[in-house]
C-alpha positions in Angstrom: 0.0 0.0 0.0 2.4 2.7 -1.1 1.4 6.3 -0.5 0.9 8.5 -3.5 0.8 11.7 -1.5 1.4 13.0 2.0 -2.4 13.3 2.5 -2.6 9.5 2.5 -0.1 9.0 5.3 -1.3 7.7 8.7 -2.7 10.4 11.0 0.1 10.0 13.5 2.6 10.9 10.8 0.6 13.8 9.4 -0.1 15.3 12.9 3.5 15.1 14.1 5.9 15.6 11.2 6.5 18.8 9.3 5.9 18.6 5.5 9.5 17.8 4.7 9.5 15.0 7.3 6.4 13.6 5.7 8.1 13.6 2.3 11.0 11.6 3.8 8.6 9.2 5.5 6.5 8.6 2.3 9.5 8.1 0.1 11.3 5.7 2.5 8.0 3.8 3.1 7.4 3.3 -0.6 11.0 2.3 -1.2 10.9 -0.3 1.7 7.5 -1.5 0.5 9.2 -2.6 -2.7 12.5 -3.7 -1.2 11.0 -6.0 1.4 8.1 -7.6 -0.5 9.5 -11.1 0.0 9.0 -12.5 3.6 12.5 -13.9 3.5 13.8 -10.3 3.2 12.3 -9.3 6.5 13.5 -10.0 10.0 11.6 -11.8 12.8 8.5 -12.5 10.8 7.5 -8.9 10.5 4.8 -8.0 8.0 5.7 -6.0 4.9 3.8 -3.0 6.2 5.4 -3.1 9.6 8.9 -3.3 8.0 8.1 -0.4 5.7 6.9 1.8 8.6 10.1 0.9 10.6 12.3 1.9 7.7 10.3 5.1 7.2 10.7 6.2 10.8 14.4 5.4 10.7 14.8 7.6 7.7 13.0 10.5 9.4 15.2 10.1 12.5 18.3 10.6 10.4 17.2 14.2 9.6 14.8 15.1 12.5 14.7 14.8 16.2 12.2 15.5 18.9 12.8 18.7 20.9 12.2 19.2 24.6 8.5 19.7 23.9 8.2 16.6 21.8 8.0 18.4 18.5 9.9 17.0 15.5 12.6 19.5 14.4 15.5 19.3 11.9 18.8 18.3 13.4 21.5 20.8 13.4 
């Protein structure tokens, strides 16, 4: 279930990440969706969707961090 636009992302992503963070999330999710389509490519019996979400959050965390108020901000 790749995402065509940021408006299709899960509410938790849309409500918490700035637009650029959403772009990163969507692109990483879609890439991982294709890369990990075979169960043998995933770890620990994770579903394709679960794996893609984990990859997407990891990609976001390379560029963004949560500040002291819990808001996602770009790393310095």
